[in-house]
Wavefront OBJ file of the C-alpha trace (Angstrom):
o trace
v 96.801 15.768 31.256
v 94.487 15.884 33.880
v 95.106 13.589 36.865
v 92.526 14.694 38.896
v 90.272 12.386 41.060
v 87.166 13.725 42.756
v 83.603 12.259 44.078
v 80.803 13.948 44.763
v 77.916 11.831 45.793
v 75.418 14.836 46.132
v 76.043 15.645 42.328
v 76.521 12.147 41.302
v 79.908 12.753 40.031
v 82.814 10.344 39.742
v 86.136 11.293 38.511
v 89.314 9.003 38.517
v 92.692 10.211 37.086
v 90.667 12.783 35.078
v 88.055 10.295 33.630
v 84.597 10.575 34.051
v 83.295 7.029 35.150
v 80.063 7.728 34.164
v 80.974 8.874 30.634
v 78.488 7.994 27.729
v 75.831 6.477 30.040
v 71.769 7.546 29.842
v 69.967 8.328 32.880
v 69.073 5.003 33.923
v 72.633 3.528 33.334
v 74.042 6.291 35.265
v 71.928 5.323 38.268
v 72.854 1.612 38.039
v 76.602 2.306 37.386
v 76.471 5.050 40.328
v 74.896 3.074 42.667
v 77.621 0.017 42.034
v 80.289 2.780 42.637
v 78.795 3.893 45.923
v 78.695 0.030 47.021
v 75.327 -1.094 46.670
v 74.864 -4.739 46.003
v 73.532 -5.501 42.360
v 70.425 -7.084 44.054
v 69.471 -3.995 45.624
v 70.230 -1.957 42.733
v 67.950 -4.155 40.506
v 64.948 -3.893 42.963
v 64.984 -0.185 42.082
v 66.478 -0.202 38.646
v 63.046 -0.700 36.358
v 59.660 -1.487 35.650
v 60.279 -2.733 32.067
v 62.191 -5.836 33.162
v 59.555 -8.416 34.512
v 61.638 -10.568 36.817
v 63.949 -10.230 39.556
v 66.562 -12.198 38.117
v 66.051 -10.406 34.592
v 66.481 -7.520 36.490
v 69.832 -8.609 37.975
v 70.991 -10.069 34.683
v 70.596 -6.473 33.259
v 72.277 -4.541 35.818
v 75.183 -7.061 35.639
v 75.109 -6.087 31.849
v 75.269 -2.536 32.116
v 78.143 -2.762 34.972
v 80.452 -5.080 33.034
v 79.761 -3.033 29.720
v 80.727 0.392 31.574
v 83.779 -1.365 33.309
v 84.818 -2.974 29.559
v 84.590 0.147 27.811
v 86.404 2.426 30.560
v 89.326 -0.220 30.305
v 89.453 -0.188 26.815
v 89.244 3.706 26.257
v 91.085 5.014 29.184
v 92.600 1.792 30.780
v 96.275 3.344 31.279
v 94.930 6.940 32.928
v 92.653 4.882 35.187
v 95.714 2.943 36.470
v 97.881 5.572 36.945
v 98.864 6.463 40.383
v 98.978 10.002 41.779
v 102.245 11.597 41.346
v 103.665 14.050 43.647
v 106.821 15.994 42.799
v 108.686 17.887 45.446
v 111.798 20.240 44.685
v 114.563 21.136 47.276
v 116.455 24.090 47.307
v 120.100 23.690 48.420
v 121.813 26.878 49.511
v 125.637 26.709 49.654
l 1 2 3 4 5 6 7 8 9 10 11 12 13 14 15 16 17 18 19 20 21 22 23 24 25 26 27 28 29 30 31 32 33 34 35 36 37 38 39 40 41 42 43 44 45 46 47 48 49 50 51 52 53 54 55 56 57 58 59 60 61 62 63 64 65 66 67 68 69 70 71 72 73 74 75 76 77 78 79 80 81 82 83 84 85 86 87 88 89 90 91 92 93 94 95 96
């Protein structure tokens, strides 16, 4: 069981307790969800999101949908693993 957590913004990698938070996303969805994880507001993500969607409101709706679907998927598949707190074990040696 892998409990590693790492974030590398330059390479766009987000691992939480061994779970790749961008797992299963295509390039456009990865951009949306990683921007969300980086803290960008949904409205700003929607501005640069896609030329395929005509109105700003529709772009925000699409961004919301991608984020919600990925969060739901991660909770369903990895819920317990994502919620685990890091465990630290210490050992002590007691000499008589």
